[in-house]
KEKE-3310 file (N, C-alpha, C; in steps of 0.2 Angstrom, whole numbers, plus 5000, padded with zeros to 4 digits):
npx = (5258:5261:5268:5279:5283:5297:5301:5312:5315:5317:5309:5297:5295:5295:5283:5274:5275:5271:5259:5242:5237:5228:5223:5227:5237:5246:5249:5255:5267:5273:5276:5287:5305:5318:5316:5302:5290:5279:5262:5255:5242:5243:5254:5249:5239:5246:5253:5243:5240:5252:5252:5241:5245:5256:5249:5243:5253:5265:5272:5279:5274:5277:5275:5285:5293:5294:5306:5299:5290:5298:5303:5291:5287:5297:5293:5280:5284:5292:5283:5274:5266:5268)
npy = (6543:6528:6512:6502:6485:6474:6459:6445:6436:6422:6421:6424:6413:6403:6406:6404:6391:6385:6391:6393:6403:6418:6421:6434:6437:6427:6430:6443:6439:6431:6440:6448:6451:6452:6456:6457:6470:6475:6481:6489:6482:6470:6465:6463:6454:6443:6440:6436:6423:6417:6416:6408:6396:6393:6391:6379:6370:6372:6368:6356:6340:6343:6356:6365:6375:6370:6368:6373:6381:6390:6398:6403:6410:6420:6427:6431:6441:6449:6454:6462:6477:6490)
npz = (4704:4696:4701:4693:4690:4688:4681:4679:4664:4666:4678:4673:4664:4673:4680:4669:4667:4679:4685:4683:4673:4667:4650:4646:4654:4652:4638:4640:4647:4638:4628:4631:4629:4635:4648:4659:4661:4672:4675:4689:4691:4684:4691:4703:4701:4696:4708:4716:4710:4712:4726:4728:4722:4730:4742:4739:4735:4740:4751:4762:4770:4783:4784:4780:4768:4751:4738:4727:4734:4740:4730:4725:4736:4736:4724:4727:4736:4728:4719:4726:4728:4736)
capx = (5263:5260:5274:5280:5287:5300:5303:5316:5312:5317:5304:5291:5295:5293:5276:5270:5275:5269:5253:5236:5236:5223:5226:5230:5243:5251:5251:5259:5273:5276:5278:5293:5311:5323:5313:5294:5288:5272:5258:5253:5237:5246:5259:5244:5235:5251:5255:5237:5241:5258:5250:5237:5249:5260:5245:5241:5258:5272:5274:5279:5270:5279:5273:5291:5292:5298:5310:5294:5287:5303:5303:5284:5287:5301:5289:5275:5287:5294:5277:5270:5266:5266)
capy = (6539:6520:6509:6496:6479:6471:6452:6442:6431:6416:6421:6424:6406:6399:6407:6401:6383:6383:6393:6393:6410:6420:6422:6440:6437:6423:6434:6448:6436:6429:6445:6451:6449:6451:6456:6459:6476:6474:6486:6487:6478:6464:6462:6461:6448:6437:6439:6431:6417:6414:6414:6402:6390:6392:6388:6372:6365:6375:6366:6348:6338:6347:6364:6368:6377:6366:6372:6377:6386:6396:6402:6406:6415:6426:6430:6435:6447:6454:6457:6466:6484:6493)
capz = (4700:4697:4701:4688:4693:4683:4683:4674:4659:4670:4682:4668:4661:4679:4681:4664:4668:4686:4687:4679:4672:4662:4644:4645:4658:4648:4632:4643:4649:4632:4623:4633:4626:4640:4655:4659:4665:4674:4678:4696:4691:4682:4696:4709:4698:4696:4715:4718:4707:4715:4733:4727:4721:4736:4747:4737:4734:4741:4758:4763:4775:4790:4783:4778:4761:4747:4733:4723:4739:4742:4724:4725:4742:4733:4719:4731:4739:4723:4715:4730:4726:4743)
cpx = (5262:5267:5274:5284:5290:5302:5308:5312:5312:5311:5297:5290:5292:5285:5272:5270:5271:5262:5248:5234:5230:5226:5229:5237:5248:5253:5256:5266:5277:5279:5285:5299:5316:5321:5305:5293:5281:5268:5257:5247:5239:5250:5254:5241:5240:5253:5249:5238:5247:5256:5245:5241:5254:5256:5244:5247:5265:5275:5274:5274:5271:5278:5279:5290:5297:5302:5305:5291:5292:5303:5296:5284:5291:5297:5283:5278:5289:5288:5273:5271:5264:5265)
cpy = (6532:6517:6503:6491:6476:6464:6449:6437:6424:6415:6420:6416:6402:6399:6404:6394:6381:6385:6393:6400:6412:6421:6428:6440:6432:6426:6439:6445:6434:6434:6448:6447:6447:6452:6458:6465:6475:6480:6484:6482:6471:6461:6459:6454:6442:6435:6434:6424:6413:6412:6408:6396:6388:6389:6380:6367:6367:6373:6358:6346:6341:6354:6368:6370:6372:6371:6377:6383:6391:6400:6406:6412:6422:6430:6434:6441:6452:6457:6461:6474:6488:6500)
cpz = (4701:4697:4696:4692:4687:4685:4677:4669:4662:4675:4678:4666:4667:4680:4675:4664:4674:4687:4681:4678:4667:4656:4643:4649:4654:4642:4635:4644:4643:4628:4625:4630:4631:4647:4654:4664:4666:4677:4685:4696:4689:4687:4702:4707:4698:4703:4718:4716:4710:4722:4733:4727:4727:4742:4746:4737:4735:4748:4758:4768:4782:4789:4782:4770:4757:4742:4729:4728:4740:4736:4724:4730:4739:4728:4722:4733:4734:4719:4719:4728:4733:4743)
residu = (MET:SER:LYS:GLU:VAL:THR:ILE:SER:MET:GLU:ASP:ALA:GLU:PHE:MET:LEU:ASN:GLN:LEU:GLU:LEU:THR:ASP:SER:LEU:LYS:ARG:ARG:LEU:ARG:GLU:ALA:VAL:GLN:GLU:VAL:ARG:LEU:SER:PRO:SER:ASP:ALA:ASP:GLU:LEU:ARG:ASP:PHE:CYS:ALA:GLU:LYS:LEU:ASP:VAL:SER:GLY:PHE:ASP:GLU:SER:TYR:GLU:PRO:THR:GLU:LEU:GLY:LYS:ARG:LEU:GLU:ARG:LEU:VAL:ASP:GLN:LEU:PHE:ILE:GLY)
# end
């Protein structure tokens, strides 16, 4: 049985604005009305995008997570399909 991941529209908007996503993921996030239900493969792909953005711009000069970094860390955890 495959697990589905659900994210809020607020999180979907955040990812649309902050991440360089594939066209198919952009479409998937924009189609939702109240919440986004993601297949395991979509969740995994979004998790990779969040992790990349976290590595590039989620930490300050002291390697402490910024506000953006904290949100991305939360999304990386939320999108994990274990």
